[in-house]
Steps between C-alpha positions, in 0.01 A plus 500: 500500500407825328458311173238278666300799624520710179587304184538812283665828573233738394204523273700571187680169562168308512385671181830413326469137611141490359617642176776237482278205566225613268745550218665158562150330515403673182810383321436141615131526381631617160727199481205282594308633211784452265543138605123433462501668144800291389315189634179585318689560179694193520189293563311672211784434273553161625879554522751511782649842544803390671279341783161330475191706538427341849842605613436856409174493685680354797748781486208751496367335804845522666534869415153566645594318821824706523280818460295437805789577740571860383126567478448376849780702629365816336167430665657468845704826447177670397326371808777644703494828332128525556527403865758769541262753349221391727694537816594859411129603472 
């Protein structure tokens, strides 16, 4: 019950969650870029670098889709943090 009313213990816990989610989203976006670059290079050289260029682009799209969840979680945590700040004022 207490967890439903207050999902985080304190403001520092919210800030740590935002940092973790942002870091994970950034890592996934870097992976997306790497996959896209490998796909472009493979297409430009007209070779298959382990996978076809379309497979690399699909992996990039998949990494981008996986990056949505931590980004949305960070947005929700920021909203919770700002709502808490506005209640104090």
